[in-house]
N, C-alpha and C positions, 0 to 999 in steps of 0.2 A: 503494501498500498504506498502511495506518496505522498509525501504530505504537504498541506494544502498551504504551507508557506513556501515549498520548491525544496530547495537544495543551496546551501553555502558549498563552495570552492573557497580551499581557505589554503595558501599557501606556506610554507615554513610552520606546519601544522604540529610538529614533532615534539616540540617542547616551548616552553616562555610564552609570547603573547599570542604565537598561533594557535597552540593546544590550548589556551584559556579561549580564545574564542571561538574554538570549537565546541567546548564544554558548556560556554554560555550561550552559543547558535542551536545547541543540541537539549538546551534544557526550555530554549522558546519553541524548538518543534522544529528546526529545519533539519531534513536531512543533509549529509555530510558528506563532502569526495576532499580528503586530506591529501597533502601534497606534499612531501620532502624527500629527501635523500635515505632516511632510516626506515626503512619497512617493516624493521622489528617493531621499533617504538610506534609508527603508525599502525600497525596494524593493533599492537595492545591497546591504545589508544580507540582506535573504532571498536573493537569488541565488548569495551568498556563504558562508553558515551549510549552503546546500541541496549545495549545490559540496562543502563540507567534510565533512560529517556524513552526507549521505545521507538527510537528513528532509526534511519537505515545510515548507517556509513561505511562509505566505498575506500579503497586506497590507491594514491595513484603515486606512484615511484618515481622521482624526478631532479634532477641535480639541474638548477638552474644557470649554471655557468655553465651547462651545455645546449648548443642552440636545437640539434636534435628533440632533446627533453622538453623545453622550454615549448617547441613546436606541441608536441605530445599533450602540454597542459592548453598552449591552445585552442586543439583540436576538440577537447572537451569540452571547453568554452562555447565555442562552437555549434556543436553536434549534439550537443545535451540540452535540449530544451525544459526542461526539469531544473537549470541553475537559473536562480533568479538571482542569486547575492555572492560574489566575490571579494574575498577577503584580502587583497593582494600584500602581504606580508614579510614572504621570504626577503630577506638581507644578512649582511656581514658587515662587521664593523672593522676598526681598525687594530691593527697589530703593532703600536707602537708609532713612535713619532712620523710624519708625513716624510720629513729629508733621509730617514733612517730605514725606511720602509723598502721591501723586495717592489720594483716595479712589476713584476708578476702578479703580485698580490693587488696592487692597488688596482690593477687591471680586471680583476677580479670583482673587486668592488664595485668597479662599474659596468662589470658583466651580467652581476646579478640586480644591484641596486637599482642601476638606470636602465641595458638594456632589457633585461628579460623583465622588469616590474613594468616597463613605457611598453613594449608588446603585448602585452596580457593586458593593462589597461584599458590601451586602445582598441582592442581584441573584444573583449566584454564591451565597451561602450558601443561599438559599432554592432554588437548582437542584442544588447540590450534595446537600445534605442529602435533597432528594426523590430522589436518584440513591444515597443511600447512599456515595457515594466523593467525594474531590478532596481541594484544599487550596489555601487563599487566603495570599498573603503581602503585606501590608497594607506599602509602605515609610514610616515612621513619620520620626521624627531624633532624636538626645540632644535636643535641642533641648526635646523635652516633659516632659523632667526636669529643665530649669535655666530657665523660662522668663522669672526675674527676669535673666536677663543677656542675652537676646537679644529679637530684633525681638518684639513683642506680637503680632501678627495671623498672623505665621508660625510663632511659639513654638504659640499657639492651635488652630492648624493641625493640627499634629503631634502636641500633646496626643487632641486630637479622634480622629486615628486610633489613638493606642494604648487608648483607651479604647473605641472602639469596639471594638476586635480583643478587647481583655477581655470586655467583654459577649459578642460573639459566641461566643468560646470557651464560654459559658454556654450559652448559646442550641443552642450546639453537639456539645455533652455527647453520645456515644452514635450518633451518627450514621454515623461514620464518615469526617469531614470535620475536617481539621485548619484550622487559620488560625494565625499567625504573626505579628507587630508587628518592623519591624527599623526599630533604633533607630541610624542611619548618625551618627557625627561629621561633622569636616569629611573629605570626601572630593573626590580630584582629577577634578572634571568640568569640562564648561562651563557650568554651572549659574551661579557666577559672572560669566564673561564675557558671558553672555547678558543682565544687568541693571548690566552695565557696571562691575563690582567688578572684583577679584585676588586671588589667592592669595599673589601674592609676598610680602605682609608678614608673612602667617603665619610661625612656628615649622614646620620642618618635622618635626618629632619628633608633631604633634598633626595630622596631614594624612595619611590611608589611600588609599593609591591602591585603584582602582577593584575592579581583579579578587581583590584581597586582598579588600576589603568584602564582594564577593558569595560570595564561596568559602567566606568563613564563617557568612555568613546561610546560604547553604545546607548548611554542615556544623550549623547550629543547626536548620535543617529538618529532618536529616535525623535529629537528637537528639529533634525532638519538642517543644524550644522554644516556650513562648509566646511570649514576650519573648527577644529577639537584641540584645544590644549588642556588636557585634566587637571594640570598645576593653575592655570590662572581663576583667580578668582575674580576679579574685576575684568570683563569682556570687551567693557569700554575702551580698555588700553588695545587690545587688538584692533577694533576700530575706528581707533584714532590713528592708529598705523598706517593701517588701510584709506583712510581720509587723506593720510600726507602723501603716501604712494600715489593715490590718484590724484593731485593737486599737481603732480610733476607730470602729467600727462600731456598736457599742451606744449612743453618745451622738448618734448624727447626727440621731435625730429623738426627740423626749421629750415629753409634754404642758407642762413649767414649764421657765422659763430655768433657769440655773445659777445656783446660790446664788451661786457668786461674780463676779455682776452685781449684786446686793445688793440685789433688789426684793423687794418683797413677796409670799409666797407663800400 
């Protein structure tokens, strides 16, 4: 029996934010397609959620740094008409300072966080808009708003996701498709452990539990927020930022350089 809510396809679903989204969405009554590299963990999670919530949970093994695997996920999004929600969560974090990083690892960040995420988000947008329904949740990061203070390639990859989401919202206007960017801050997951780091040195007051993060993000989705920052108490601060950015728009492209450069016009 198919869920009346449809199916949520969640990438990076074997642990952390993705696994928690899977749990919360199954609790809401969504069937699931769980995507990640670790089929053992995916299978265990799928069995657990199916038993706990009476939903259907399928496993799709994919390494999103591998183009062939990205295309497998793209095909599922395209052909499975039950999919109504895409949680675009898969990503990797930095493994040390930018200038000391292995260039191949930086390429992998871009391949997964930008290349795969972009292709799958645009595919979902095209498919859902054709069906006149659906929702896309793109997991970005708070570093998208604070690039000077963080690892450049990682921050840039998450700024890409934020910009993509904002642009997709324009493309998807009046299609019945909702899109959301989620900007977590420090969140207690395995991502630090995987790159040889630790959260032990961080102030506990700046680290959110993953369950709280996902619950807030889903509340933001319910409230139709385009951009959800779970730590932000005063949303008008973000709205002021957007207003300031919009004020720049008339000056972004003009025939002559600005007079402040002192050039002869």
